[in-house]
C-alpha positions in Angstrom: -19.5 -31.4 7.4 -20.1 -31.9 3.7 -17.3 -30.3 1.5 -18.1 -30.6 -2.3 -16.1 -28.6 -5.2 -18.3 -26.7 -7.8 -15.6 -24.6 -9.3 -11.9 -25.1 -9.5 -10.1 -22.5 -12.2 -8.4 -19.4 -11.7 -10.2 -18.1 -15.2 -12.8 -19.1 -17.0 -11.5 -21.9 -19.2 -13.2 -23.6 -22.2 -15.0 -26.7 -21.6 -13.7 -29.6 -23.7 -12.7 -32.9 -23.9 -9.3 -31.9 -22.0 -10.3 -30.5 -19.4 -13.6 -32.7 -17.9 -11.5 -34.2 -15.6 -10.7 -31.6 -13.7 -13.7 -29.1 -14.9 -13.5 -25.9 -16.4 -15.6 -23.5 -13.8 -14.3 -20.7 -11.7 -14.3 -21.0 -7.8 -16.8 -22.3 -5.8 -17.2 -24.5 -3.0 -19.8 -26.0 -1.2 -19.5 -26.4 2.5 -22.7 -28.4 4.1 -23.7 -28.6 8.1 -25.5 -31.6 9.9 -28.4 -29.2 10.7 -28.8 -27.8 7.1 -26.4 -24.8 7.5 -25.2 -24.3 4.2 -21.9 -21.8 3.1 -20.9 -21.0 -0.4 -17.5 -19.9 -0.8 -16.9 -17.7 -3.5 -18.8 -16.9 -6.7 -17.2 -18.4 -9.9 -19.2 -20.1 -12.9 -19.7 -22.8 -10.5 -22.1 -21.1 -8.0 -24.5 -21.1 -11.0 -25.0 -24.7 -11.1 -24.8 -24.9 -7.2 -27.7 -22.8 -7.1 -30.0 -25.1 -9.2 -29.3 -27.6 -7.0 -29.9 -26.2 -3.3 -32.3 -27.9 -1.7 -36.2 -26.3 -1.7 -36.4 -26.4 2.2 -33.0 -23.9 1.8 -34.4 -21.1 4.5 -30.8 -18.8 4.5 -27.5 -19.2 2.6 -24.9 -17.3 3.3 -21.9 -16.7 0.2 -18.3 -15.8 1.5 -16.5 -14.2 -1.1 -12.4 -13.9 -0.7 -12.4 -11.5 -2.6 -13.6 -9.5 -6.0 -11.9 -10.3 -9.2 -14.2 -11.5 -11.8 -12.8 -15.1 -11.7 -14.4 -15.1 -8.0 -17.9 -13.1 -8.7 -19.1 -14.2 -12.3 -21.7 -16.5 -11.6 -23.0 -14.2 -9.0 -25.8 -12.4 -11.1 -27.0 -16.5 -12.4 -27.1 -17.4 -8.7 -30.8 -18.7 -8.3 -31.1 -18.1 -4.4 -30.8 -14.2 -5.3 -34.3 -14.6 -7.3 -36.1 -16.5 -4.6 -37.6 -14.4 -2.4 -38.1 -17.1 0.2 -34.6 -17.4 1.1 -32.6 -15.1 3.4 -29.0 -14.8 1.3 -26.1 -12.9 3.7 -23.3 -11.7 1.6 -19.6 -11.3 3.3 -16.1 -10.0 1.5 -14.1 -7.2 1.9 -14.3 -3.5 1.7 -12.0 -1.2 0.1 -10.3 1.5 1.3 -12.6 3.9 -0.2 -15.6 2.0 -1.4 -18.1 -0.5 1.0 -18.5 -4.0 -0.2 -22.3 -3.0 -1.2 -20.4 -0.3 -3.5 -17.9 -2.8 -4.9 -20.3 -5.3 -5.8 -23.0 -3.1 -7.4 -20.3 -2.3 -9.5 -20.4 -5.4 -11.2 -24.3 -5.6 -10.8 -25.3 -3.1 -13.0 -25.4 -2.2 -16.3 -23.5 -2.5 -18.9 -21.8 -5.5 -16.9 -24.9 -6.8 -15.6 -28.5 -5.7 -16.6 -30.0 -5.8 -13.3 -28.6 -3.4 -10.6 -27.8 -5.2 -7.0 -30.6 -3.0 -5.5 -32.9 -4.4 -8.2 -32.9 -8.4 -7.3 -36.2 -10.0 -6.1 -34.1 -10.7 -3.1 -31.3 -7.9 -2.4 -28.8 -10.1 0.3 -28.1 -9.1 3.9 -24.1 -7.6 3.5 -21.2 -8.5 6.0 -18.3 -6.9 5.7 -14.7 -9.1 6.1 -12.2 -9.3 7.9 -14.5 -9.1 11.1 -14.4 -10.7 14.3 -15.2 -14.3 14.6 -18.5 -15.5 13.9 -20.9 -18.1 14.3 -23.3 -19.0 11.5 -25.6 -22.0 12.0 -23.2 -24.5 13.1 -19.9 -23.1 11.9 -17.3 -20.9 13.5 -16.1 -19.0 10.8 -12.5 -17.0 11.1 -11.9 -14.3 8.0 -8.5 -13.0 7.7 -6.9 -10.6 5.4 -4.0 -12.6 3.4 -1.5 -11.6 0.6 -3.2 -11.4 -2.7 -3.5 -7.9 -5.2 -6.7 -5.8 -3.9 -7.9 -6.5 -0.5 -8.1 -10.0 -0.2 -9.8 -12.6 2.6 -9.0 -16.5 3.7 -11.4 -18.5 5.7 -11.0 -20.6 8.4 -14.2 -22.4 9.1 -15.0 -25.0 11.9 -18.0 -26.9 12.9 -18.6 -26.7 15.8 -20.8 -30.0 16.8 -18.9 -33.2 17.7 -15.2 -33.0 17.0 -14.9 -29.8 15.2 -13.4 -30.5 11.9 -11.7 -27.5 9.9 -11.7 -26.4 6.8 -9.1 -23.9 5.3 -9.8 -21.5 2.3 -7.3 -20.2 0.2 -7.9 -20.3 -3.4 -5.4 -17.0 -4.1 -2.9 -16.7 -2.1 1.0 -16.0 -2.2 2.1 -17.3 1.3 5.8 -16.1 0.9 5.9 -13.5 -1.7 9.1 -15.0 -3.4 10.9 -16.4 -1.5 12.2 -19.8 -1.8 12.4 -21.0 2.1 9.4 -20.0 4.1 10.1 -18.7 7.0 9.9 -21.3 10.1 7.4 -19.9 11.9 3.4 -19.6 10.9 3.3 -15.9 12.9 5.8 -14.7 9.9 3.8 -16.7 6.7 0.0 -15.1 5.5 -2.4 -17.0 6.2 -0.6 -19.5 8.5 -3.2 -18.9 11.8 -6.4 -20.0 9.4 -4.2 -23.0 8.3 -2.7 -24.2 11.1 -4.0 -28.0 11.9 -6.8 -27.8 9.4 -8.5 -31.2 8.2 -8.8 -30.2 4.8 -7.1 -27.1 3.0 -7.6 -26.0 -0.6 -5.2 -23.9 -1.3 -4.2 -22.1 -4.7 -1.8 -23.8 -6.8 -2.1 -22.1 -10.2 1.5 -21.8 -11.5 3.9 -24.3 -12.1 7.6 -23.8 -11.0 9.2 -21.6 -14.1 6.0 -20.2 -14.1 6.2 -18.7 -10.7 9.3 -17.2 -11.1 7.9 -14.9 -14.0 4.7 -13.9 -12.0 6.4 -13.2 -8.2 4.0 -10.9 -6.7 0.8 -11.9 -8.8 -0.2 -13.3 -5.4 -0.9 -16.9 -6.7 1.1 -20.2 -5.3 3.5 -22.8 -7.6 2.4 -26.4 -6.3 5.6 -26.8 -4.6 5.1 -23.6 -2.5 1.9 -25.2 -1.7 2.7 -28.0 -0.4 5.2 -26.1 1.8 2.7 -24.4 3.3 1.0 -27.3 3.9 3.4 -28.9 5.9 4.2 -26.0 7.6 0.8 -25.8 8.5 0.7 -28.9 9.8 -2.7 -30.0 8.0 -4.2 -33.2 6.9 -5.1 -32.6 3.5 -4.6 -30.7 1.0 -6.4 -30.0 -2.4 -4.4 -28.0 -5.0 -7.3 -25.8 -6.4 -7.6 -22.7 -8.6 -5.7 -23.9 -11.6 -4.6 -21.8 -14.5 -7.2 -22.0 -17.9 -4.4 -23.2 -20.0 -2.9 -26.4 -17.8 -5.1 -29.5 -19.2 -6.2 -32.7 -17.3 -3.1 -34.4 -18.0 -1.0 -31.4 -18.0 -2.2 -31.9 -14.0 -2.2 -35.0 -13.5 1.9 -35.2 -14.6 2.4 -32.2 -12.5 0.7 -33.2 -9.3 2.0 -36.5 -9.9 5.9 -35.5 -10.3 5.5 -33.3 -6.9 3.7 -35.8 -4.7 7.1 -38.2 -5.5 9.4 -36.6 -5.2 8.0 -35.0 -1.3 8.0 -37.0 1.5 4.6 -35.7 2.4 3.0 -35.8 6.2 -0.4 -35.7 4.8 -2.8 -36.5 2.0 -3.0 -34.8 -1.3 -6.5 -35.0 -3.3 -6.6 -32.9 -6.6 -9.5 -30.3 -6.7 -12.0 -32.0 -9.5 -15.2 -30.2 -10.4 -18.5 -32.6 -7.9 -15.6 -33.9 -5.7 -16.5 -34.0 -1.8 -14.9 -34.6 1.2 -17.4 -35.1 4.2 -15.4 -34.2 7.8 -16.4 -35.5 11.0 
């Protein structure tokens, strides 16, 4: 399993010298299997560049949306495979209590927000609603579960069914304990706990500083300290802090990450998310 980061921000950042290393695109992650299976996690602005790099022999791509907030679907209409009839695109994501996933997506892919309607795309996607029963996509077993974030939002646990069964957990927008300073001692009482338990790689929301979080309890995002606590509780092997606030430039992120890692005795590795970073899970 090869995991590549194409967008790491929580909202669209203005590209500039202060965001060069971490990047300015919104959430998008590529997961590629040894047999050629391609999963794309979220459709932030990073998906446009990803779409231009996919190998020409691809015949199926599965796009897994965690939720439909704008920063996670901004790039959807610019994803090249949706305009290539030779590629079968499957799109997974949550419905709402009143609208199907297809109806929700059609609100974005239609005028005045976009010139082409969802049904008019040269290659309309095949729609699947989540959370659903565990399913196999190529060589991957995919589990989806509702997590704490405003509006219908899911997290994903992706396991490579080949070899040793490497596992990725993707929780880009997540507030695991809604304002609690001390987490419950059991994963059973923590949002996303079952998805993250024992994961080889956890990509997790770290939008706020501790001070910012105090003023944004209930907004559905985590501080870096909360993400570290959650990762330790889940027993993961590596944490990738993700979903940075666009106001946090490179130097500020460097300092915050260094201070947090130094202050905590961590039983896992921490690698900050940067655009273009690649992780190979064996």
